[in-house]
BATOR-285283 format. One record per residue (C-alpha): residue number from 1; residue in one letter; x, y, z. Coordinates in Angstrom, 2 decimals, padded with zeros to 5 digits. Example, Ala and Ser with C-alpha at 12.3 -4.5 7.8 and 13.67 -1.06 7.14 Angstrom:
BEGIN
<site seq="1" type="A" X="012.30" Y="-004.50" Z="007.80"/>
<site seq="2" type="S" X="013.67" Y="-001.06" Z="007.14"/>
//
This chain:
BEGIN
<site seq="1" type="M" X="091.61" Y="099.51" Z="127.57"/>
<site seq="2" type="S" X="094.91" Y="101.12" Z="128.57"/>
<site seq="3" type="L" X="095.56" Y="104.85" Z="128.06"/>
<site seq="4" type="K" X="098.14" Y="104.01" Z="125.37"/>
<site seq="5" type="K" X="095.71" Y="101.82" Z="123.43"/>
<site seq="6" type="G" X="092.96" Y="104.37" Z="123.92"/>
<site seq="7" type="L" X="095.10" Y="107.12" Z="122.41"/>
<site seq="8" type="I" X="095.98" Y="104.87" Z="119.50"/>
<site seq="9" type="C" X="092.30" Y="104.13" Z="119.01"/>
<site seq="10" type="V" X="091.50" Y="107.86" Z="118.90"/>
<site seq="11" type="S" X="094.29" Y="108.34" Z="116.37"/>
<site seq="12" type="I" X="092.94" Y="105.58" Z="114.18"/>
<site seq="13" type="V" X="089.42" Y="106.98" Z="114.32"/>
<site seq="14" type="A" X="090.93" Y="110.21" Z="112.99"/>
<site seq="15" type="I" X="092.25" Y="108.22" Z="110.07"/>
<site seq="16" type="V" X="088.67" Y="107.59" Z="108.92"/>
<site seq="17" type="V" X="088.14" Y="111.33" Z="108.72"/>
<site seq="18" type="L" X="091.54" Y="112.37" Z="107.44"/>
<site seq="19" type="C" X="092.99" Y="109.71" Z="105.22"/>
<site seq="20" type="T" X="092.35" Y="107.30" Z="102.45"/>
<site seq="21" type="L" X="091.50" Y="103.68" Z="102.64"/>
<site seq="22" type="N" X="094.78" Y="101.83" Z="102.39"/>
<site seq="23" type="V" X="093.44" Y="098.39" Z="101.71"/>
<site seq="24" type="A" X="092.57" Y="097.71" Z="098.14"/>
<site seq="25" type="T" X="090.23" Y="094.95" Z="097.18"/>
<site seq="26" type="A" X="090.44" Y="092.34" Z="094.49"/>
<site seq="27" type="S" X="087.78" Y="092.24" Z="091.82"/>
<site seq="28" type="T" X="087.00" Y="090.22" Z="088.76"/>
<site seq="29" type="G" X="089.77" Y="090.94" Z="086.31"/>
<site seq="30" type="S" X="091.72" Y="093.19" Z="088.65"/>
<site seq="31" type="Y" X="094.47" Y="092.63" Z="091.17"/>
<site seq="32" type="S" X="094.96" Y="094.48" Z="094.41"/>
<site seq="33" type="T" X="098.12" Y="095.47" Z="096.19"/>
<site seq="34" type="T" X="098.13" Y="092.45" Z="098.44"/>
<site seq="35" type="F" X="095.65" Y="089.95" Z="097.13"/>
<site seq="36" type="Y" X="096.73" Y="089.02" Z="093.64"/>
<site seq="37" type="N" X="094.67" Y="086.08" Z="092.63"/>
<site seq="38" type="S" X="091.03" Y="086.44" Z="093.60"/>
<site seq="39" type="A" X="088.34" Y="088.04" Z="095.70"/>
<site seq="40" type="R" X="089.44" Y="085.70" Z="098.48"/>
<site seq="41" type="H" X="092.22" Y="088.18" Z="099.31"/>
<site seq="42" type="I" X="095.17" Y="085.82" Z="099.35"/>
<site seq="43" type="G" X="098.60" Y="086.74" Z="098.09"/>
<site seq="44" type="D" X="099.97" Y="083.38" Z="097.14"/>
<site seq="45" type="H" X="101.42" Y="084.28" Z="093.78"/>
<site seq="46" type="I" X="102.73" Y="087.29" Z="091.95"/>
<site seq="47" type="P" X="101.19" Y="088.85" Z="088.86"/>
<site seq="48" type="M" X="104.23" Y="088.51" Z="086.64"/>
<site seq="49" type="A" X="102.09" Y="087.18" Z="083.79"/>
<site seq="50" type="M" X="099.78" Y="090.19" Z="083.73"/>
<site seq="51" type="G" X="101.35" Y="091.51" Z="080.57"/>
<site seq="52" type="S" X="104.09" Y="093.91" Z="079.66"/>
<site seq="53" type="T" X="105.13" Y="096.86" Z="081.75"/>
<site seq="54" type="S" X="103.08" Y="099.10" Z="079.49"/>
<site seq="55" type="N" X="099.77" Y="097.49" Z="080.43"/>
<site seq="56" type="G" X="100.33" Y="096.03" Z="083.86"/>
<site seq="57" type="V" X="102.10" Y="098.67" Z="085.91"/>
<site seq="58" type="L" X="101.17" Y="101.91" Z="087.65"/>
<site seq="59" type="N" X="104.08" Y="104.03" Z="086.53"/>
<site seq="60" type="R" X="103.14" Y="107.61" Z="087.31"/>
<site seq="61" type="S" X="100.46" Y="109.77" Z="088.83"/>
<site seq="62" type="Y" X="098.54" Y="112.83" Z="087.73"/>
<site seq="63" type="V" X="098.68" Y="115.83" Z="090.05"/>
<site seq="64" type="T" X="095.29" Y="116.78" Z="091.51"/>
<site seq="65" type="N" X="094.15" Y="118.88" Z="094.43"/>
<site seq="66" type="G" X="092.75" Y="115.99" Z="096.48"/>
<site seq="67" type="I" X="094.16" Y="113.04" Z="098.39"/>
<site seq="68" type="L" X="094.90" Y="110.03" Z="096.23"/>
<site seq="69" type="T" X="093.04" Y="106.81" Z="096.86"/>
<site seq="70" type="S" X="094.01" Y="103.34" Z="095.71"/>
<site seq="71" type="S" X="094.25" Y="102.88" Z="091.97"/>
<site seq="72" type="A" X="093.44" Y="100.19" Z="089.46"/>
<site seq="73" type="T" X="095.39" Y="099.72" Z="086.25"/>
<site seq="74" type="L" X="093.46" Y="098.30" Z="083.29"/>
<site seq="75" type="N" X="094.86" Y="097.83" Z="079.77"/>
<site seq="76" type="E" X="097.22" Y="100.81" Z="080.04"/>
<site seq="77" type="V" X="094.76" Y="102.91" Z="082.06"/>
<site seq="78" type="V" X="095.11" Y="103.90" Z="085.73"/>
<site seq="79" type="Y" X="091.85" Y="104.52" Z="087.61"/>
<site seq="80" type="I" X="092.14" Y="106.46" Z="090.86"/>
<site seq="81" type="G" X="090.18" Y="108.73" Z="093.18"/>
<site seq="82" type="S" X="091.38" Y="112.13" Z="094.37"/>
<site seq="83" type="G" X="089.36" Y="114.89" Z="096.01"/>
<site seq="84" type="D" X="085.83" Y="114.67" Z="094.59"/>
<site seq="85" type="N" X="086.98" Y="113.04" Z="091.37"/>
<site seq="86" type="V" X="087.55" Y="109.65" Z="089.85"/>
<site seq="87" type="Y" X="090.30" Y="109.88" Z="087.22"/>
<site seq="88" type="A" X="091.44" Y="107.73" Z="084.32"/>
<site seq="89" type="F" X="095.02" Y="108.24" Z="083.12"/>
<site seq="90" type="N" X="097.21" Y="106.68" Z="080.50"/>
<site seq="91" type="A" X="099.47" Y="104.40" Z="082.53"/>
<site seq="92" type="N" X="102.53" Y="105.13" Z="080.38"/>
<site seq="93" type="T" X="102.29" Y="108.89" Z="080.00"/>
<site seq="94" type="G" X="100.12" Y="110.06" Z="082.90"/>
<site seq="95" type="T" X="097.84" Y="111.85" Z="080.40"/>
<site seq="96" type="K" X="094.35" Y="112.34" Z="081.76"/>
<site seq="97" type="I" X="091.78" Y="110.42" Z="079.70"/>
<site seq="98" type="W" X="088.73" Y="111.45" Z="081.70"/>
<site seq="99" type="N" X="087.53" Y="112.44" Z="085.14"/>
<site seq="100" type="Y" X="084.18" Y="112.02" Z="086.82"/>
<site seq="101" type="T" X="083.20" Y="114.42" Z="089.60"/>
<site seq="102" type="A" X="081.28" Y="112.92" Z="092.50"/>
<site seq="103" type="G" X="079.42" Y="114.90" Z="095.14"/>
<site seq="104" type="S" X="082.12" Y="114.57" Z="097.79"/>
<site seq="105" type="F" X="085.54" Y="113.06" Z="098.37"/>
<site seq="106" type="V" X="086.43" Y="109.69" Z="096.89"/>
<site seq="107" type="W" X="088.47" Y="107.63" Z="099.33"/>
<site seq="108" type="S" X="087.21" Y="104.23" Z="098.20"/>
<site seq="109" type="S" X="089.52" Y="102.29" Z="095.89"/>
<site seq="110" type="P" X="088.17" Y="101.58" Z="092.40"/>
<site seq="111" type="A" X="087.37" Y="098.05" Z="091.31"/>
<site seq="112" type="V" X="087.37" Y="097.35" Z="087.57"/>
<site seq="113" type="A" X="085.39" Y="094.54" Z="085.94"/>
<site seq="114" type="N" X="083.96" Y="094.00" Z="082.45"/>
<site seq="115" type="G" X="084.63" Y="097.53" Z="081.30"/>
<site seq="116" type="I" X="083.11" Y="099.22" Z="084.34"/>
<site seq="117" type="V" X="084.78" Y="101.12" Z="087.18"/>
<site seq="118" type="Y" X="083.09" Y="100.71" Z="090.58"/>
<site seq="119" type="V" X="083.92" Y="103.10" Z="093.42"/>
<site seq="120" type="G" X="082.40" Y="104.62" Z="096.55"/>
<site seq="121" type="S" X="082.25" Y="108.26" Z="097.69"/>
<site seq="122" type="A" X="081.59" Y="110.28" Z="100.83"/>
<site seq="123" type="D" X="078.50" Y="111.63" Z="099.03"/>
<site seq="124" type="C" X="077.04" Y="108.26" Z="100.15"/>
<site seq="125" type="N" X="077.00" Y="106.80" Z="096.64"/>
<site seq="126" type="I" X="078.48" Y="103.79" Z="094.93"/>
<site seq="127" type="Y" X="079.21" Y="104.64" Z="091.29"/>
<site seq="128" type="A" X="079.52" Y="102.53" Z="088.17"/>
<site seq="129" type="L" X="081.39" Y="104.39" Z="085.42"/>
<site seq="130" type="N" X="082.20" Y="103.44" Z="081.85"/>
<site seq="131" type="A" X="085.89" Y="102.53" Z="081.95"/>
<site seq="132" type="K" X="086.60" Y="104.06" Z="078.52"/>
<site seq="133" type="T" X="084.70" Y="107.33" Z="078.82"/>
<site seq="134" type="G" X="083.95" Y="107.95" Z="082.51"/>
<site seq="135" type="T" X="080.25" Y="108.30" Z="081.74"/>
<site seq="136" type="K" X="078.10" Y="107.36" Z="084.71"/>
<site seq="137" type="I" X="076.22" Y="104.12" Z="084.10"/>
<site seq="138" type="W" X="074.46" Y="104.11" Z="087.44"/>
<site seq="139" type="N" X="074.78" Y="105.13" Z="091.08"/>
<site seq="140" type="Y" X="073.31" Y="103.65" Z="094.24"/>
<site seq="141" type="T" X="072.80" Y="105.86" Z="097.29"/>
<site seq="142" type="T" X="073.51" Y="104.44" Z="100.75"/>
<site seq="143" type="G" X="072.78" Y="106.12" Z="104.08"/>
<site seq="144" type="Y" X="076.28" Y="107.46" Z="104.74"/>
<site seq="145" type="W" X="079.87" Y="107.62" Z="103.46"/>
<site seq="146" type="V" X="081.21" Y="104.71" Z="101.45"/>
<site seq="147" type="L" X="084.88" Y="104.27" Z="102.45"/>
<site seq="148" type="S" X="084.88" Y="100.51" Z="101.90"/>
<site seq="149" type="S" X="086.28" Y="099.33" Z="098.57"/>
<site seq="150" type="P" X="084.01" Y="097.26" Z="096.33"/>
<site seq="151" type="T" X="084.58" Y="093.63" Z="095.42"/>
<site seq="152" type="V" X="083.04" Y="092.47" Z="092.13"/>
<site seq="153" type="T" X="082.40" Y="088.80" Z="091.46"/>
<site seq="154" type="N" X="079.77" Y="086.81" Z="089.52"/>
<site seq="155" type="G" X="078.03" Y="089.96" Z="088.35"/>
<site seq="156" type="I" X="077.53" Y="091.37" Z="091.84"/>
<site seq="157" type="V" X="079.17" Y="094.36" Z="093.53"/>
<site seq="158" type="Y" X="079.73" Y="093.91" Z="097.27"/>
<site seq="159" type="V" X="080.64" Y="096.90" Z="099.44"/>
<site seq="160" type="G" X="080.27" Y="098.24" Z="102.97"/>
<site seq="161" type="S" X="079.01" Y="101.64" Z="104.14"/>
<site seq="162" type="L" X="079.36" Y="103.75" Z="107.26"/>
<site seq="163" type="D" X="075.55" Y="103.45" Z="107.48"/>
<site seq="164" type="H" X="076.25" Y="100.04" Z="109.11"/>
<site seq="165" type="N" X="075.26" Y="098.04" Z="106.02"/>
<site seq="166" type="V" X="076.85" Y="095.58" Z="103.64"/>
<site seq="167" type="Y" X="075.35" Y="095.88" Z="100.15"/>
<site seq="168" type="A" X="075.06" Y="093.54" Z="097.18"/>
<site seq="169" type="L" X="074.22" Y="095.35" Z="093.94"/>
<site seq="170" type="D" X="073.65" Y="094.09" Z="090.42"/>
<site seq="171" type="A" X="076.85" Y="095.03" Z="088.59"/>
<site seq="172" type="K" X="075.05" Y="095.98" Z="085.37"/>
<site seq="173" type="T" X="072.13" Y="097.98" Z="086.75"/>
<site seq="174" type="G" X="072.96" Y="098.95" Z="090.34"/>
<site seq="175" type="T" X="069.74" Y="097.38" Z="091.55"/>
<site seq="176" type="K" X="070.00" Y="096.36" Z="095.18"/>
<site seq="177" type="M" X="069.88" Y="092.61" Z="095.53"/>
<site seq="178" type="W" X="070.18" Y="092.68" Z="099.29"/>
<site seq="179" type="N" X="071.67" Y="094.49" Z="102.25"/>
<site seq="180" type="Y" X="072.69" Y="093.23" Z="105.66"/>
<site seq="181" type="T" X="072.68" Y="095.60" Z="108.64"/>
<site seq="182" type="T" X="075.49" Y="095.21" Z="111.18"/>
<site seq="183" type="G" X="075.61" Y="096.92" Z="114.56"/>
<site seq="184" type="S" X="077.98" Y="099.72" Z="113.57"/>
<site seq="185" type="I" X="080.19" Y="101.29" Z="110.90"/>
<site seq="186" type="V" X="081.49" Y="099.03" Z="108.12"/>
<site seq="187" type="Y" X="084.96" Y="100.26" Z="107.17"/>
<site seq="188" type="S" X="086.27" Y="096.81" Z="106.24"/>
<site seq="189" type="S" X="086.18" Y="095.71" Z="102.60"/>
<site seq="190" type="P" X="084.40" Y="092.48" Z="101.65"/>
<site seq="191" type="T" X="086.05" Y="089.23" Z="100.67"/>
<site seq="192" type="V" X="084.11" Y="086.65" Z="098.65"/>
<site seq="193" type="A" X="084.94" Y="082.94" Z="098.67"/>
<site seq="194" type="N" X="082.84" Y="079.87" Z="097.88"/>
<site seq="195" type="G" X="079.56" Y="081.76" Z="097.83"/>
<site seq="196" type="I" X="080.18" Y="083.56" Z="101.13"/>
<site seq="197" type="V" X="080.91" Y="087.24" Z="101.79"/>
<site seq="198" type="Y" X="083.28" Y="087.86" Z="104.70"/>
<site seq="199" type="I" X="083.56" Y="091.32" Z="106.25"/>
<site seq="200" type="G" X="084.31" Y="093.08" Z="109.54"/>
<site seq="201" type="S" X="082.37" Y="095.75" Z="111.44"/>
<site seq="202" type="F" X="082.94" Y="098.29" Z="114.18"/>
<site seq="203" type="D" X="080.40" Y="096.27" Z="116.21"/>
<site seq="204" type="H" X="083.36" Y="093.94" Z="116.95"/>
<site seq="205" type="N" X="082.11" Y="091.16" Z="114.68"/>
<site seq="206" type="V" X="083.38" Y="089.31" Z="111.65"/>
<site seq="207" type="Y" X="080.41" Y="088.30" Z="109.48"/>
<site seq="208" type="A" X="079.89" Y="085.53" Z="106.96"/>
<site seq="209" type="L" X="076.93" Y="086.26" Z="104.68"/>
<site seq="210" type="D" X="075.39" Y="084.20" Z="101.90"/>
<site seq="211" type="A" X="076.56" Y="085.92" Z="098.71"/>
<site seq="212" type="K" X="073.25" Y="085.35" Z="096.92"/>
<site seq="213" type="T" X="070.78" Y="086.24" Z="099.65"/>
<site seq="214" type="G" X="072.66" Y="088.21" Z="102.33"/>
<site seq="215" type="T" X="071.47" Y="085.78" Z="104.98"/>
<site seq="216" type="K" X="073.87" Y="085.58" Z="107.88"/>
<site seq="217" type="V" X="075.69" Y="082.28" Z="107.93"/>
<site seq="218" type="W" X="077.63" Y="083.08" Z="111.08"/>
<site seq="219" type="N" X="079.29" Y="085.84" Z="113.02"/>
<site seq="220" type="Y" X="082.30" Y="085.77" Z="115.30"/>
<site seq="221" type="K" X="082.59" Y="088.40" Z="118.03"/>
<site seq="222" type="T" X="086.10" Y="089.71" Z="118.65"/>
<site seq="223" type="G" X="087.11" Y="091.88" Z="121.58"/>
<site seq="224" type="D" X="086.98" Y="095.22" Z="119.76"/>
<site seq="225" type="I" X="086.52" Y="097.05" Z="116.43"/>
<site seq="226" type="V" X="087.39" Y="095.18" Z="113.22"/>
<site seq="227" type="W" X="089.12" Y="097.49" Z="110.71"/>
<site seq="228" type="S" X="090.96" Y="094.70" Z="108.94"/>
<site seq="229" type="S" X="089.65" Y="093.08" Z="105.75"/>
<site seq="230" type="P" X="089.53" Y="089.28" Z="105.88"/>
<site seq="231" type="A" X="091.68" Y="086.92" Z="103.83"/>
<site seq="232" type="V" X="090.37" Y="083.44" Z="103.02"/>
<site seq="233" type="A" X="092.60" Y="080.47" Z="102.21"/>
<site seq="234" type="N" X="092.15" Y="076.71" Z="102.50"/>
<site seq="235" type="G" X="088.87" Y="076.98" Z="104.37"/>
<site seq="236" type="I" X="090.15" Y="079.46" Z="106.93"/>
<site seq="237" type="V" X="089.32" Y="083.16" Z="107.41"/>
<site seq="238" type="Y" X="092.18" Y="085.31" Z="108.68"/>
<site seq="239" type="V" X="091.50" Y="088.79" Z="110.07"/>
<site seq="240" type="G" X="092.99" Y="091.29" Z="112.49"/>
<site seq="241" type="G" X="091.30" Y="093.18" Z="115.31"/>
<site seq="242" type="Q" X="091.67" Y="096.28" Z="117.43"/>
<site seq="243" type="D" X="091.85" Y="093.89" Z="120.39"/>
<site seq="244" type="C" X="095.44" Y="093.20" Z="119.24"/>
<site seq="245" type="N" X="094.66" Y="089.72" Z="117.90"/>
<site seq="246" type="I" X="095.00" Y="087.96" Z="114.58"/>
<site seq="247" type="Y" X="092.21" Y="085.41" Z="114.24"/>
<site seq="248" type="A" X="091.89" Y="082.22" Z="112.23"/>
<site seq="249" type="L" X="088.25" Y="081.18" Z="111.88"/>
<site seq="250" type="D" X="086.70" Y="078.17" Z="110.20"/>
<site seq="251" type="A" X="085.23" Y="079.56" Z="106.99"/>
<site seq="252" type="K" X="082.14" Y="077.35" Z="107.17"/>
<site seq="253" type="T" X="081.24" Y="077.68" Z="110.83"/>
<site seq="254" type="G" X="083.08" Y="080.71" Z="112.23"/>
<site seq="255" type="T" X="084.62" Y="078.55" Z="114.94"/>
<site seq="256" type="K" X="087.90" Y="080.00" Z="116.16"/>
<site seq="257" type="M" X="090.77" Y="077.75" Z="115.21"/>
<site seq="258" type="W" X="093.43" Y="079.93" Z="116.78"/>
<site seq="259" type="N" X="094.36" Y="083.48" Z="117.64"/>
<site seq="260" type="Y" X="097.72" Y="085.14" Z="118.02"/>
<site seq="261" type="T" X="098.03" Y="088.17" Z="120.31"/>
<site seq="262" type="T" X="100.33" Y="090.99" Z="119.24"/>
<site seq="263" type="G" X="101.36" Y="093.94" Z="121.35"/>
<site seq="264" type="S" X="098.91" Y="096.44" Z="119.87"/>
<site seq="265" type="I" X="096.07" Y="097.02" Z="117.41"/>
<site seq="266" type="V" X="096.04" Y="095.00" Z="114.18"/>
<site seq="267" type="Y" X="094.79" Y="097.45" Z="111.56"/>
<site seq="268" type="S" X="096.68" Y="095.69" Z="108.78"/>
<site seq="269" type="S" X="094.92" Y="093.07" Z="106.64"/>
<site seq="270" type="P" X="096.58" Y="089.64" Z="106.45"/>
<site seq="271" type="T" X="098.21" Y="088.14" Z="103.38"/>
<site seq="272" type="V" X="098.40" Y="084.34" Z="103.07"/>
<site seq="273" type="A" X="101.15" Y="082.75" Z="101.00"/>
<site seq="274" type="N" X="102.70" Y="079.28" Z="101.04"/>
<site seq="275" type="G" X="101.14" Y="078.27" Z="104.34"/>
<site seq="276" type="I" X="102.19" Y="081.45" Z="106.15"/>
<site seq="277" type="V" X="100.06" Y="084.39" Z="107.32"/>
<site seq="278" type="Y" X="101.84" Y="087.74" Z="107.05"/>
<site seq="279" type="V" X="100.40" Y="090.74" Z="108.87"/>
<site seq="280" type="G" X="101.49" Y="093.99" Z="110.49"/>
<site seq="281" type="S" X="100.69" Y="095.35" Z="113.94"/>
<site seq="282" type="M" X="100.83" Y="098.75" Z="115.56"/>
<site seq="283" type="D" X="103.33" Y="097.24" Z="118.02"/>
<site seq="284" type="H" X="105.88" Y="098.03" Z="115.24"/>
<site seq="285" type="N" X="106.18" Y="094.42" Z="114.07"/>
<site seq="286" type="I" X="105.55" Y="092.40" Z="110.94"/>
<site seq="287" type="Y" X="104.56" Y="088.84" Z="111.85"/>
<site seq="288" type="A" X="104.81" Y="085.57" Z="109.98"/>
<site seq="289" type="L" X="102.52" Y="082.93" Z="111.49"/>
<site seq="290" type="D" X="101.93" Y="079.31" Z="110.60"/>
<site seq="291" type="A" X="098.55" Y="079.36" Z="108.81"/>
<site seq="292" type="K" X="097.40" Y="076.08" Z="110.39"/>
<site seq="293" type="T" X="098.50" Y="076.57" Z="113.98"/>
<site seq="294" type="G" X="099.13" Y="080.29" Z="114.52"/>
<site seq="295" type="T" X="102.62" Y="079.53" Z="115.76"/>
<site seq="296" type="K" X="104.96" Y="082.44" Z="115.20"/>
<site seq="297" type="V" X="107.52" Y="081.65" Z="112.52"/>
<site seq="298" type="W" X="109.27" Y="085.00" Z="112.83"/>
<site seq="299" type="N" X="108.71" Y="088.69" Z="113.47"/>
<site seq="300" type="Y" X="110.60" Y="091.71" Z="112.24"/>
<site seq="301" type="T" X="110.58" Y="094.90" Z="114.31"/>
<site seq="302" type="T" X="110.41" Y="098.20" Z="112.45"/>
<site seq="303" type="G" X="110.91" Y="101.61" Z="114.02"/>
<site seq="304" type="Y" X="107.24" Y="102.51" Z="114.40"/>
<site seq="305" type="L" X="103.62" Y="101.51" Z="113.68"/>
<site seq="306" type="V" X="102.80" Y="099.10" Z="110.86"/>
<site seq="307" type="V" X="099.34" Y="099.82" Z="109.43"/>
<site seq="308" type="T" X="099.98" Y="098.68" Z="105.87"/>
<site seq="309" type="S" X="099.30" Y="095.20" Z="104.53"/>
<site seq="310" type="P" X="102.16" Y="093.00" Z="103.33"/>
<site seq="311" type="T" X="102.67" Y="091.88" Z="099.74"/>
<site seq="312" type="V" X="104.50" Y="088.63" Z="098.99"/>
<site seq="313" type="A" X="106.35" Y="088.09" Z="095.70"/>
<site seq="314" type="N" X="109.22" Y="085.80" Z="094.72"/>
<site seq="315" type="G" X="109.96" Y="084.81" Z="098.31"/>
<site seq="316" type="I" X="110.07" Y="088.42" Z="099.57"/>
<site seq="317" type="V" X="107.63" Y="090.24" Z="101.86"/>
<site seq="318" type="Y" X="107.17" Y="093.92" Z="101.05"/>
<site seq="319" type="V" X="105.62" Y="096.21" Z="103.65"/>
<site seq="320" type="G" X="105.66" Y="099.84" Z="104.78"/>
<site seq="321" type="S" X="106.04" Y="101.36" Z="108.24"/>
<site seq="322" type="D" X="105.43" Y="104.65" Z="109.98"/>
<site seq="323" type="D" X="109.20" Y="104.79" Z="110.53"/>
<site seq="324" type="C" X="109.18" Y="106.10" Z="106.91"/>
<site seq="325" type="N" X="110.63" Y="102.93" Z="105.43"/>
<site seq="326" type="V" X="109.59" Y="100.40" Z="102.84"/>
<site seq="327" type="Y" X="110.97" Y="096.97" Z="103.81"/>
<site seq="328" type="A" X="111.77" Y="093.86" Z="101.82"/>
<site seq="329" type="L" X="112.10" Y="090.81" Z="104.08"/>
<site seq="330" type="N" X="112.97" Y="087.20" Z="103.34"/>
<site seq="331" type="A" X="109.59" Y="085.43" Z="103.49"/>
<site seq="332" type="R" X="111.04" Y="082.30" Z="105.15"/>
<site seq="333" type="T" X="113.33" Y="083.89" Z="107.71"/>
<site seq="334" type="G" X="112.26" Y="087.51" Z="108.17"/>
<site seq="335" type="V" X="115.81" Y="088.68" Z="107.49"/>
<site seq="336" type="K" X="115.88" Y="092.15" Z="105.96"/>
<site seq="337" type="V" X="116.86" Y="092.10" Z="102.28"/>
<site seq="338" type="W" X="116.71" Y="095.88" Z="101.91"/>
<site seq="339" type="N" X="114.87" Y="098.99" Z="103.06"/>
<site seq="340" type="Y" X="114.16" Y="102.24" Z="101.30"/>
<site seq="341" type="T" X="113.66" Y="105.40" Z="103.38"/>
<site seq="342" type="T" X="111.04" Y="107.94" Z="102.34"/>
<site seq="343" type="E" X="110.52" Y="111.33" Z="103.96"/>
<site seq="344" type="N" X="107.37" Y="110.47" Z="105.91"/>
<site seq="345" type="W" X="105.14" Y="107.65" Z="107.11"/>
<site seq="346" type="V" X="104.31" Y="104.85" Z="104.69"/>
<site seq="347" type="H" X="100.59" Y="104.05" Z="104.93"/>
<site seq="348" type="S" X="100.42" Y="102.68" Z="101.40"/>
<site seq="349" type="S" X="100.64" Y="098.94" Z="100.86"/>
<site seq="350" type="P" X="103.20" Y="097.95" Z="098.20"/>
<site seq="351" type="T" X="102.35" Y="096.39" Z="094.86"/>
<site seq="352" type="V" X="104.94" Y="094.25" Z="093.07"/>
<site seq="353" type="A" X="104.75" Y="093.61" Z="089.32"/>
<site seq="354" type="N" X="107.36" Y="092.88" Z="086.68"/>
<site seq="355" type="G" X="110.24" Y="093.25" Z="089.14"/>
<site seq="356" type="I" X="109.17" Y="096.65" Z="090.46"/>
<site seq="357" type="A" X="107.71" Y="097.53" Z="093.87"/>
<site seq="358" type="Y" X="105.27" Y="100.46" Z="093.78"/>
<site seq="359" type="V" X="104.33" Y="102.29" Z="096.96"/>
<site seq="360" type="G" X="103.17" Y="105.68" Z="098.18"/>
<site seq="361" type="S" X="104.31" Y="107.78" Z="101.13"/>
<site seq="362" type="L" X="102.91" Y="110.65" Z="103.15"/>
<site seq="363" type="D" X="105.85" Y="112.64" Z="101.76"/>
<site seq="364" type="H" X="103.55" Y="113.12" Z="098.70"/>
<site seq="365" type="N" X="105.51" Y="110.71" Z="096.51"/>
<site seq="366" type="I" X="104.77" Y="107.53" Z="094.60"/>
<site seq="367" type="Y" X="107.91" Y="105.41" Z="094.37"/>
<site seq="368" type="A" X="108.99" Y="102.72" Z="091.95"/>
<site seq="369" type="L" X="111.70" Y="100.58" Z="093.52"/>
<site seq="370" type="D" X="113.71" Y="097.72" Z="092.10"/>
<site seq="371" type="A" X="112.09" Y="094.72" Z="093.82"/>
<site seq="372" type="K" X="115.41" Y="092.91" Z="094.22"/>
<site seq="373" type="T" X="117.63" Y="095.75" Z="095.42"/>
<site seq="374" type="G" X="115.36" Y="098.57" Z="096.61"/>
<site seq="375" type="T" X="117.07" Y="101.00" Z="094.26"/>
<site seq="376" type="K" X="114.78" Y="103.87" Z="093.33"/>
<site seq="377" type="M" X="113.85" Y="103.71" Z="089.66"/>
<site seq="378" type="W" X="111.65" Y="106.79" Z="089.76"/>
<site seq="379" type="N" X="109.37" Y="108.82" Z="091.98"/>
<site seq="380" type="Y" X="106.47" Y="111.11" Z="091.17"/>
<site seq="381" type="T" X="105.59" Y="113.96" Z="093.54"/>
<site seq="382" type="T" X="101.90" Y="114.67" Z="094.04"/>
<site seq="383" type="E" X="100.40" Y="117.67" Z="095.83"/>
<site seq="384" type="N" X="099.16" Y="115.62" Z="098.77"/>
<site seq="385" type="P" X="100.13" Y="112.74" Z="101.05"/>
<site seq="386" type="V" X="099.75" Y="109.37" Z="099.33"/>
<site seq="387" type="R" X="097.98" Y="106.92" Z="101.60"/>
<site seq="388" type="S" X="096.65" Y="104.92" Z="098.68"/>
<site seq="389" type="S" X="097.83" Y="101.54" Z="097.46"/>
<site seq="390" type="P" X="098.41" Y="100.82" Z="093.76"/>
<site seq="391" type="T" X="096.35" Y="098.09" Z="092.13"/>
<site seq="392" type="V" X="097.47" Y="096.13" Z="089.04"/>
<site seq="393" type="A" X="095.08" Y="094.55" Z="086.52"/>
<site seq="394" type="N" X="095.26" Y="093.26" Z="082.98"/>
<site seq="395" type="E" X="091.67" Y="092.97" Z="081.80"/>
<site seq="396" type="T" X="090.93" Y="094.38" Z="078.34"/>
<site seq="397" type="V" X="087.95" Y="096.74" Z="078.09"/>
//
């Protein structure tokens, strides 16, 4: 590894200790920043039918003393982690409804399903909280920090832990159904498609596990750490690696179909929409690749590292960069439609709903931008850098 890549690697490792998880995960009844339609993590349509602005949009934040994690909005309630707490706020007014105090910092992004909020903490626990009251329903203790964000599907909570394991827990009781031990830290968040759990590990592998039993179906060894969370579309698993590659793997067998080599680490998680894979790289670029062949369709060069994950809505790709900008790019051509400049790096991945792009910045602000023009509609200043990514959902508790 070159000195430059080694220094970048050290910097990214520091992110685990210093920042929030910036990849939110889809769950039953909830929609993440990038992956709007399912736990497969594909962004092939926008959530414009989620409901009115009052119940489908993160429209302000509540000031706390911790670092904000990704949030989930559910029937006019925003669920979010900050410091040691999980908070529930009225999405329209920002009024705190409840908070639950964990034993350590909450960097995991909440998943909301069937009236329950699921979230991990650095106290090693995965929590299930009543979405209306914040009362703890159950907790499950792993062997180390839980920075991975849960995915909930078919009554099972899937999540990774820094104790090297991937866990499957009964969503109602927290009873462990199975765990699978990888060779190193699991920072990646799970993706579930067609009865298979896909996830990356610091042991350089991408794993496919049977969702019911945890039995390994296959693993594919990349050239380095896998931070990225997989996306699954049309029988193909797409994932980035610290070895600078974007991989396309056969979802059934793990056979590599293609890889595309960027100029630096791929920390970003891919989004798949309309036959195109969109992903960022720390070589400063956003790439659009043909999903079948890996052929580059276009790339757009920002002014610095791209660690956020793209969102695609209405033919526009929205993505942040460490050059302090939020970009809107034509999804077909890569031509810049607009950019909005914040006062610091943008590690948050944008969410687009009802014509508004929501995104956080390390300048402590959450921004609401007109999705067509980039005009600022409002911003809310928190007490800490915002590395989190808003999540939109419309399930009724």
